[in-house]
N, C-alpha and C positions, 0 to 999 in steps of 0.2 A: 740435608736433613736438619742440621743445626740452625741454618738461616730461616727455614720455615717455622721451626719451633720458636725462635726469637721473635719473628713477626707476629705470630699468634699471641704470644704472651705480652708483647708490647701493646697490641690492640686491647687486650683484656685490662692491662694495667692503666692504659689511657682512659678507658671507660670508668674505672674506679676513681681515678684522679678527678674526672669531670664531676663525679658525684660528691667529691669532697670540696665543694665550694663553700665560701664563708657563710655561716649560719649565725643567727642571733641567739646563741646559747651561752650558758655559763662556761667560763674557761676552767678546764681541769688542769691540775698540776701547774698552776700559774707561774711559780718560781722555779720550775724544774730545769729550765735551760741555763740558768746561771750557775748551776753546780759545776765545780771544776772537774771532778772525777765521778764517773758513773760506771756501774757494773751491770751485767745481765747475762743472758744466754740466747743462743740461736738454734732453731730447728729449721733445716733446709731440705728441699728436694732438688735433685740434680739430674742432668742428662749428660753423660760423657761422650766424647766424639774424638775423631782424628781428622786433621786436615792432611791429605795425602797428595804427593806428586808421583804419578806412576811412570815407570820406564817405558812400558808398552812395546817391549821387544819380545820375540818368541822365547818362551820359557817352558821347560818340561817339569811340571810339578810332580812330587812323589805320587805314584799310583796312576799317572797319566801316560798314555802310549805315545802321544805326539806333542811336540812343542807348539804352543799357541801364544798369542798375545794376551797377557793376563792383566786385568784391571782389579785393583783392590779398593774397597770402600766400606765404610760403616753405614748400614742401611736400617738397622733396627735400633730404635730408641728405647733403652731400658732404664727406667727410673731408679735412682739411687737416693741416698740420704746422707746428711751430715749433721753433726752436733758441735757447737762451738761455744766457748766462753767469750764474753765481751769486756774489754777494758777501754773506756772512752774518756779522752782527755779534751777538755774545752780549750781551744786556742784563742777564739774570739767569738763574737756574737754570731758569726757566719760559718766558722770553720772548726772542725773537730778532728783530732787524730785518734785512730782506732786500731787496736790489736785484737784479733779474734782467733786464738789458738784452738785447735779442735781436730776432729777426725772426719774423714770423708770416705764413703763406700760407694762403689759403682761398678758397672760392667758394660761391655759392648762386644759386638760380634764383628770381626773383620771378615768380609766375604770376598772371595776371589772369583772373578768372572772370566769367561772366554769373551774377549772384547769383540771378536769378529763373528761370533755365532749369533744368529737371530734369537731374540727372546731372552737375553741375559742368562745364558747357561751358567749355573753355579758349579764351580769346580771344587771349592772347599770353603768351609766356614770355620774360622778360628776364634773361639771364645777368649776374651781378654778381660780379666778381672783386675780392678785397681782399688786398693785400700791405702789411703793416704793419712799420714799425720801432717797437718798443714798449719802454716802461720801467716795468715793474711795481715798485711799492714796497709792501712788505708787513710786517705784524707777525705773527709766528708764536708761538702759544701751545702749549707742549709739555706733555703729560700726563706722569705718572711713568713712567719706563722699566720695562718688564717683560721680563726676560731680554734678548734681542737685538731687542726691538721697542719702539717708542714712538709712540703715536698723537698727532696734533696737529691744530690748526685754524689757518687763516690768514684775514686780512682786510686789505684795503688798496686802493690806487688803481693804475690803469694809464693811462699817457699814450701814445697811439698816433698815429703819423703815417702816413696812408694814401698809399702811393706810386701807387695807381691810382684816385684820386678823380675824375678827369676822365671825362666821358661819351665813349663810343666808338661812333659810329654804325655803323661797319663790323661790330662785334660785336653790335649790337642792344642796347647799353646806353645809355639815353637820359638817365638821371639823373646829375647832378653832385653829389658828396658833399663834406662838409667834409674838409679836408686833415688837420685835427687833431681828435681825439676823446678826451675823458676818460671813463674807466670806473671803476666800483667793482667789487671782486672779493671773493669769499669762497669758502672751500673746506675740505676735510678731507684728511688724509693719514696715512700710516703710514711711519715710519722703520724700516728694517731694517739692523742692524749686521752686516756681514760681516767677514772677517778683515782685509782690506786697505782697505775703503771702506764708505761708508754709501749705501744706495739708498733713496730715498723715492718712494712711489707716491702721487700726489695727484690729487684730482678738484676742479676749480675752475670756478666760474661767473662770467662777466663781464657786467655790464649797462652799456650806454652811457648817459651822462647827457645827451647832446645830441640834440635832434630833428634828424635828418639831412635832413629836408625843410624846415627853417626858411629856407634860402636860396632855395628855390623856383627852382632852376636846372635847365634841361632843354635837350636839343638842339633848336634852332629847327625848328618844324614838328611837334613832338611834345608840345606844351603840354597836350593832354588828359590825358596821363599824370599831370600834376600835380594834376588835379581828382579823382583817384581816392583819394589818401591824404591824410589830415589831419595825421597824426603818425607818425613811424617812428624807432625807436631800435635801434641795433645791440646784439646780445647773442651770447654764445657759451658753449660748454662745452668744457673741455679736460682730457684725461687726461695727466698729466705724469710723467716718470721723471727724478728728480733724482739725479745722481751726485756725491758729495762725498768 
């Protein structure tokens, strides 16, 4: 699901970049890029996902009469949002260091299927909500400015604290997740210089480095859900609008 979403957004982003070819127009914010320190804020839309490695051994889930091979996957893309502050430090004409502290909200449904039944028989759907306090730290490489446009790429790390890491039996969420997760991030973007401010549209992918199933914690009585998944890592894609 995440790969298809990334491909679609990359095609859209590439089309926008093609439209941003050099034009003979007056330069806005002509001396903006020589500033040493810049501030701003970010509004973003995200889709959260998991990368899972299934055990695919017979398991008898709670409420089921027979043990079957169970496959778990995230199949529903639920949009979330994020809000961040921007602290940008100019390292050189091409490189910037950025810190973007903020909050991120999102959710996903982990669906458990009978692997051997025809037609993807759904056995259980586990809603998983994630609310993060996050601290992305990035290096931004800027291409040469063309008219009022400047493409760039970013890479870095993100340190997230999950405010909803505990299991919640009332909501049907039986897994307990790590409270702190490190991520690696990479993305592409396009700076657009307007008369009074700069707007950057950015597409970013985040990959969690920690196996969130490593602690093997679950609500008592629902231990069979642990036998379904061997390894699971958080991942997400985000479309951001940076205002500086």
